Backbone as XML, in Angstrom:
<?xml version="1.0"?>
<chain id="A" units="angstrom">
  <residue number="1" name="MET">
    <atom name="N" x="0.840" y="-1.174" z="0.000"/>
    <atom name="CA" x="0.000" y="0.000" z="0.000"/>
    <atom name="C" x="0.887" y="1.240" z="0.000"/>
  </residue>
  <residue number="2" name="ALA">
    <atom name="N" x="0.733" y="2.062" z="-0.985"/>
    <atom name="CA" x="1.520" y="3.291" z="-1.105"/>
    <atom name="C" x="0.835" y="4.418" z="-0.333"/>
  </residue>
  <residue number="3" name="ILE">
    <atom name="N" x="1.658" y="5.256" z="0.254"/>
    <atom name="CA" x="1.101" y="6.410" z="0.960"/>
    <atom name="C" x="1.366" y="7.660" z="0.131"/>
  </residue>
  <residue number="4" name="SER">
    <atom name="N" x="0.520" y="8.653" z="0.325"/>
    <atom name="CA" x="0.662" y="9.880" z="-0.448"/>
    <atom name="C" x="1.857" y="10.685" z="0.050"/>
  </residue>
  <residue number="5" name="LYS">
    <atom name="N" x="2.297" y="11.620" z="-0.792"/>
    <atom name="CA" x="3.410" y="12.480" z="-0.409"/>
    <atom name="C" x="3.065" y="13.295" z="0.828"/>
  </residue>
  <residue number="6" name="ARG">
    <atom name="N" x="1.861" y="13.762" z="0.916"/>
    <atom name="CA" x="1.423" y="14.571" z="2.066"/>
    <atom name="C" x="1.517" y="13.748" z="3.358"/>
  </residue>
  <residue number="7" name="GLU">
    <atom name="N" x="1.062" y="12.511" z="3.280"/>
    <atom name="CA" x="1.136" y="11.621" z="4.441"/>
    <atom name="C" x="2.586" y="11.345" z="4.827"/>
  </residue>
  <residue number="8" name="CYS">
    <atom name="N" x="3.418" y="11.155" z="3.810"/>
    <atom name="CA" x="4.830" y="10.906" z="4.046"/>
    <atom name="C" x="5.479" y="12.105" z="4.732"/>
  </residue>
  <residue number="9" name="TYR">
    <atom name="N" x="5.204" y="13.303" z="4.246"/>
    <atom name="CA" x="5.762" y="14.505" z="4.865"/>
    <atom name="C" x="5.231" y="14.718" z="6.278"/>
  </residue>
  <residue number="10" name="ASN">
    <atom name="N" x="3.971" y="14.389" z="6.500"/>
    <atom name="CA" x="3.431" y="14.488" z="7.852"/>
    <atom name="C" x="4.136" y="13.517" z="8.800"/>
  </residue>
  <residue number="11" name="ASN">
    <atom name="N" x="4.388" y="12.299" z="8.323"/>
    <atom name="CA" x="5.109" y="11.319" z="9.144"/>
    <atom name="C" x="6.538" y="11.770" z="9.424"/>
  </residue>
  <residue number="12" name="LEU">
    <atom name="N" x="7.202" y="12.318" z="8.415"/>
    <atom name="CA" x="8.554" y="12.835" z="8.614"/>
    <atom name="C" x="8.567" y="13.996" z="9.601"/>
  </residue>
  <residue number="13" name="GLN">
    <atom name="N" x="7.566" y="14.874" z="9.516"/>
    <atom name="CA" x="7.486" y="16.006" z="10.439"/>
    <atom name="C" x="7.306" y="15.518" z="11.871"/>
  </residue>
  <residue number="14" name="GLN">
    <atom name="N" x="6.472" y="14.522" z="12.063"/>
    <atom name="CA" x="6.283" y="13.962" z="13.404"/>
    <atom name="C" x="7.575" y="13.333" z="13.918"/>
  </residue>
  <residue number="15" name="LEU">
    <atom name="N" x="8.292" y="12.651" z="13.038"/>
    <atom name="CA" x="9.564" y="12.050" z="13.416"/>
    <atom name="C" x="10.567" y="13.127" z="13.823"/>
  </residue>
  <residue number="16" name="TYR">
    <atom name="N" x="10.685" y="14.179" z="13.030"/>
    <atom name="CA" x="11.604" y="15.263" z="13.355"/>
    <atom name="C" x="11.213" y="15.973" z="14.642"/>
  </residue>
  <residue number="17" name="ASP">
    <atom name="N" x="9.918" y="16.183" z="14.850"/>
    <atom name="CA" x="9.465" y="16.799" z="16.096"/>
    <atom name="C" x="9.879" y="15.966" z="17.301"/>
  </residue>
  <residue number="18" name="LEU">
    <atom name="N" x="9.714" y="14.658" z="17.196"/>
    <atom name="CA" x="10.109" y="13.762" z="18.281"/>
    <atom name="C" x="11.618" y="13.797" z="18.495"/>
  </residue>
  <residue number="19" name="MET">
    <atom name="N" x="12.372" y="13.766" z="17.407"/>
    <atom name="CA" x="13.829" y="13.785" z="17.520"/>
    <atom name="C" x="14.330" y="15.088" z="18.140"/>
  </residue>
  <residue number="20" name="VAL">
    <atom name="N" x="13.727" y="16.202" z="17.794"/>
    <atom name="CA" x="14.118" y="17.487" z="18.382"/>
    <atom name="C" x="13.789" y="17.501" z="19.866"/>
  </residue>
  <residue number="21" name="ALA">
    <atom name="N" x="12.612" y="17.029" z="20.242"/>
    <atom name="CA" x="12.230" y="17.004" z="21.657"/>
    <atom name="C" x="13.182" y="16.126" z="22.468"/>
  </residue>
  <residue number="22" name="ILE">
    <atom name="N" x="13.520" y="14.965" z="21.936"/>
    <atom name="CA" x="14.442" y="14.065" z="22.637"/>
    <atom name="C" x="15.825" y="14.695" z="22.750"/>
  </residue>
  <residue number="23" name="SER">
    <atom name="N" x="16.308" y="15.306" z="21.678"/>
    <atom name="CA" x="17.652" y="15.883" z="21.723"/>
    <atom name="C" x="17.710" y="17.087" z="22.657"/>
  </residue>
  <residue number="24" name="ILE">
    <atom name="N" x="16.650" y="17.883" z="22.727"/>
    <atom name="CA" x="16.626" y="19.006" z="23.670"/>
    <atom name="C" x="16.624" y="18.485" z="25.098"/>
  </residue>
  <residue number="25" name="PHE">
    <atom name="N" x="15.838" y="17.456" z="25.360"/>
    <atom name="CA" x="15.807" y="16.869" z="26.696"/>
    <atom name="C" x="17.184" y="16.336" z="27.092"/>
  </residue>
  <residue number="26" name="ILE">
    <atom name="N" x="17.814" y="15.581" z="26.201"/>
    <atom name="CA" x="19.141" y="15.030" z="26.499"/>
    <atom name="C" x="20.161" y="16.155" z="26.634"/>
  </residue>
  <residue number="27" name="GLY">
    <atom name="N" x="20.084" y="17.136" z="25.751"/>
    <atom name="CA" x="21.018" y="18.256" z="25.807"/>
    <atom name="C" x="20.929" y="19.032" z="27.109"/>
  </residue>
  <residue number="28" name="LEU">
    <atom name="N" x="19.725" y="19.336" z="27.539"/>
    <atom name="CA" x="19.554" y="20.066" z="28.799"/>
    <atom name="C" x="19.974" y="19.228" z="29.998"/>
  </residue>
  <residue number="29" name="THR">
    <atom name="N" x="19.642" y="17.944" z="29.962"/>
    <atom name="CA" x="20.032" y="17.055" z="31.061"/>
    <atom name="C" x="21.546" y="16.971" z="31.181"/>
  </residue>
  <residue number="30" name="VAL">
    <atom name="N" x="22.218" y="16.760" z="30.069"/>
    <atom name="CA" x="23.678" y="16.661" z="30.103"/>
    <atom name="C" x="24.302" y="18.007" z="30.477"/>
  </residue>
  <residue number="31" name="THR">
    <atom name="N" x="23.713" y="19.104" z="30.009"/>
    <atom name="CA" x="24.247" y="20.418" z="30.354"/>
    <atom name="C" x="24.216" y="20.650" z="31.859"/>
  </residue>
  <residue number="32" name="PHE">
    <atom name="N" x="23.099" y="20.347" z="32.493"/>
    <atom name="CA" x="22.988" y="20.585" z="33.922"/>
    <atom name="C" x="23.725" y="19.545" z="34.765"/>
  </residue>
  <residue number="33" name="LEU">
    <atom name="N" x="23.934" y="18.361" z="34.209"/>
    <atom name="CA" x="24.611" y="17.306" z="34.965"/>
    <atom name="C" x="26.028" y="17.026" z="34.461"/>
  </residue>
  <residue number="34" name="SER">
    <atom name="N" x="26.559" y="17.903" z="33.618"/>
    <atom name="CA" x="27.870" y="17.632" z="33.027"/>
    <atom name="C" x="28.979" y="17.558" z="34.071"/>
  </residue>
  <residue number="35" name="LYS">
    <atom name="N" x="28.944" y="18.441" z="35.054"/>
    <atom name="CA" x="30.000" y="18.414" z="36.072"/>
    <atom name="C" x="29.975" y="17.112" z="36.880"/>
  </residue>
  <residue number="36" name="PRO">
    <atom name="N" x="28.813" y="16.686" z="37.410"/>
    <atom name="CA" x="28.797" y="15.395" z="38.114"/>
    <atom name="C" x="29.147" y="14.208" z="37.213"/>
  </residue>
  <residue number="37" name="ILE">
    <atom name="N" x="28.747" y="14.272" z="35.947"/>
    <atom name="CA" x="29.075" y="13.183" z="35.023"/>
    <atom name="C" x="30.583" y="13.074" z="34.860"/>
  </residue>
  <residue number="38" name="ILE">
    <atom name="N" x="31.240" y="14.212" z="34.615"/>
    <atom name="CA" x="32.700" y="14.212" z="34.435"/>
    <atom name="C" x="33.402" y="13.765" z="35.712"/>
  </residue>
  <residue number="39" name="ILE">
    <atom name="N" x="32.958" y="14.260" z="36.862"/>
    <atom name="CA" x="33.599" y="13.881" z="38.125"/>
    <atom name="C" x="33.445" y="12.389" z="38.382"/>
  </residue>
  <residue number="40" name="ASN">
    <atom name="N" x="32.267" y="11.840" z="38.144"/>
    <atom name="CA" x="32.047" y="10.407" z="38.383"/>
    <atom name="C" x="32.809" y="9.524" z="37.398"/>
  </residue>
  <residue number="41" name="LEU">
    <atom name="N" x="32.910" y="9.952" z="36.155"/>
    <atom name="CA" x="33.574" y="9.127" z="35.154"/>
    <atom name="C" x="35.096" y="9.285" z="35.151"/>
  </residue>
  <residue number="42" name="LEU">
    <atom name="N" x="35.566" y="10.528" z="35.315"/>
    <atom name="CA" x="36.988" y="10.789" z="35.115"/>
    <atom name="C" x="37.718" y="11.282" z="36.357"/>
  </residue>
  <residue number="43" name="GLY">
    <atom name="N" x="36.999" y="11.806" z="37.325"/>
    <atom name="CA" x="37.634" y="12.323" z="38.527"/>
    <atom name="C" x="37.668" y="13.846" z="38.535"/>
  </residue>
  <residue number="44" name="THR">
    <atom name="N" x="38.044" y="14.391" z="39.681"/>
    <atom name="CA" x="38.001" y="15.844" z="39.863"/>
    <atom name="C" x="39.041" y="16.589" z="39.032"/>
  </residue>
  <residue number="45" name="GLU">
    <atom name="N" x="40.097" y="15.934" z="38.617"/>
    <atom name="CA" x="41.122" y="16.630" z="37.834"/>
    <atom name="C" x="40.641" y="17.009" z="36.438"/>
  </residue>
  <residue number="46" name="TYR">
    <atom name="N" x="39.520" y="16.455" z="36.008"/>
    <atom name="CA" x="38.965" y="16.767" z="34.688"/>
    <atom name="C" x="37.689" y="17.605" z="34.774"/>
  </residue>
  <residue number="47" name="THR">
    <atom name="N" x="37.484" y="18.297" z="35.869"/>
    <atom name="CA" x="36.262" y="19.084" z="36.062"/>
    <atom name="C" x="36.083" y="20.148" z="34.979"/>
  </residue>
  <residue number="48" name="SER">
    <atom name="N" x="37.162" y="20.712" z="34.504"/>
    <atom name="CA" x="37.056" y="21.754" z="33.477"/>
    <atom name="C" x="36.491" y="21.213" z="32.156"/>
  </residue>
  <residue number="49" name="ALA">
    <atom name="N" x="36.491" y="19.917" z="31.978"/>
    <atom name="CA" x="35.941" y="19.319" z="30.750"/>
    <atom name="C" x="34.420" y="19.394" z="30.714"/>
  </residue>
  <residue number="50" name="ALA">
    <atom name="N" x="33.789" y="19.735" z="31.830"/>
    <atom name="CA" x="32.324" y="19.814" z="31.872"/>
    <atom name="C" x="31.799" y="20.886" z="30.928"/>
  </residue>
  <residue number="51" name="ALA">
    <atom name="N" x="32.495" y="22.002" z="30.828"/>
    <atom name="CA" x="32.063" y="23.067" z="29.911"/>
    <atom name="C" x="32.143" y="22.598" z="28.458"/>
  </residue>
  <residue number="52" name="ILE">
    <atom name="N" x="33.173" y="21.852" z="28.139"/>
    <atom name="CA" x="33.325" y="21.338" z="26.772"/>
    <atom name="C" x="32.232" y="20.322" z="26.462"/>
  </residue>
  <residue number="53" name="LEU">
    <atom name="N" x="31.927" y="19.470" z="27.433"/>
    <atom name="CA" x="30.848" y="18.495" z="27.240"/>
    <atom name="C" x="29.523" y="19.199" z="26.999"/>
  </residue>
  <residue number="54" name="SER">
    <atom name="N" x="29.267" y="20.270" z="27.736"/>
    <atom name="CA" x="28.023" y="21.023" z="27.561"/>
    <atom name="C" x="27.916" y="21.609" z="26.162"/>
  </residue>
  <residue number="55" name="CYS">
    <atom name="N" x="29.014" y="22.110" z="25.632"/>
    <atom name="CA" x="28.997" y="22.654" z="24.263"/>
    <atom name="C" x="28.817" y="21.549" z="23.228"/>
  </residue>
  <residue number="56" name="HIS">
    <atom name="N" x="29.542" y="20.472" z="23.390"/>
    <atom name="CA" x="29.512" y="19.389" z="22.405"/>
    <atom name="C" x="28.153" y="18.701" z="22.339"/>
  </residue>
  <residue number="57" name="ILE">
    <atom name="N" x="27.471" y="18.607" z="23.444"/>
    <atom name="CA" x="26.180" y="17.906" z="23.419"/>
    <atom name="C" x="25.183" y="18.653" z="22.539"/>
  </residue>
  <residue number="58" name="PHE">
    <atom name="N" x="25.270" y="19.982" z="22.488"/>
    <atom name="CA" x="24.352" y="20.732" z="21.632"/>
    <atom name="C" x="24.850" y="20.825" z="20.200"/>
  </residue>
  <residue number="59" name="ILE">
    <atom name="N" x="26.146" y="20.877" z="20.013"/>
    <atom name="CA" x="26.686" y="20.969" z="18.655"/>
    <atom name="C" x="26.491" y="19.652" z="17.909"/>
  </residue>
  <residue number="60" name="PHE">
    <atom name="N" x="26.886" y="18.542" z="18.524"/>
    <atom name="CA" x="26.833" y="17.255" z="17.839"/>
    <atom name="C" x="25.520" y="16.519" z="18.061"/>
  </residue>
  <residue number="61" name="GLY">
    <atom name="N" x="24.707" y="16.969" z="18.984"/>
    <atom name="CA" x="23.429" y="16.327" z="19.223"/>
    <atom name="C" x="22.361" y="16.721" z="18.223"/>
  </residue>
  <residue number="62" name="GLN">
    <atom name="N" x="22.630" y="17.736" z="17.410"/>
    <atom name="CA" x="21.639" y="18.225" z="16.464"/>
    <atom name="C" x="21.975" y="17.859" z="15.015"/>
  </residue>
  <residue number="63" name="GLU">
    <atom name="N" x="22.884" y="16.944" z="14.816"/>
    <atom name="CA" x="23.335" y="16.602" z="13.465"/>
    <atom name="C" x="22.208" y="16.095" z="12.567"/>
  </residue>
  <residue number="64" name="PHE">
    <atom name="N" x="21.249" y="15.412" z="13.146"/>
    <atom name="CA" x="20.173" y="14.844" z="12.334"/>
    <atom name="C" x="19.348" y="15.909" z="11.636"/>
  </residue>
  <residue number="65" name="LEU">
    <atom name="N" x="19.401" y="17.154" z="12.102"/>
    <atom name="CA" x="18.629" y="18.217" z="11.473"/>
    <atom name="C" x="19.109" y="18.525" z="10.060"/>
  </residue>
  <residue number="66" name="PHE">
    <atom name="N" x="20.322" y="18.099" z="9.733"/>
    <atom name="CA" x="20.886" y="18.411" z="8.437"/>
    <atom name="C" x="20.732" y="17.276" z="7.440"/>
  </residue>
  <residue number="67" name="PHE">
    <atom name="N" x="20.067" y="16.204" z="7.843"/>
    <atom name="CA" x="19.816" y="15.110" z="6.920"/>
    <atom name="C" x="18.700" y="15.504" z="5.971"/>
  </residue>
  <residue number="68" name="ASN">
    <atom name="N" x="18.863" y="15.171" z="4.726"/>
    <atom name="CA" x="17.845" y="15.493" z="3.741"/>
    <atom name="C" x="17.118" y="14.212" z="3.353"/>
  </residue>
  <residue number="69" name="VAL">
    <atom name="N" x="15.874" y="14.113" z="3.776"/>
    <atom name="CA" x="15.070" y="12.941" z="3.457"/>
    <atom name="C" x="13.923" y="13.395" z="2.567"/>
  </residue>
  <residue number="70" name="ASP">
    <atom name="N" x="13.717" y="12.683" z="1.492"/>
    <atom name="CA" x="12.640" y="13.034" z="0.578"/>
    <atom name="C" x="11.725" y="11.830" z="0.405"/>
  </residue>
  <residue number="71" name="CYS">
    <atom name="N" x="10.458" y="12.113" z="0.209"/>
    <atom name="CA" x="9.465" y="11.043" z="0.046"/>
    <atom name="C" x="9.394" y="10.599" z="-1.396"/>
  </residue>
</chain>
């Protein structure tokens, strides 16, 4: 059963909406918990890496937005 282009685009939009919501949730969680995450995983000598982790989670967590999918 083939679906129409409109239906396909609606499904893709719902998928992207879900992916954005999940990535924002993960990004905010990691941003606020980056210092404890770094301390627990690597120790206190790497505390300054928490700022880098906070930046990277938003930069690399949004890569899927640049994928081009066509129906």
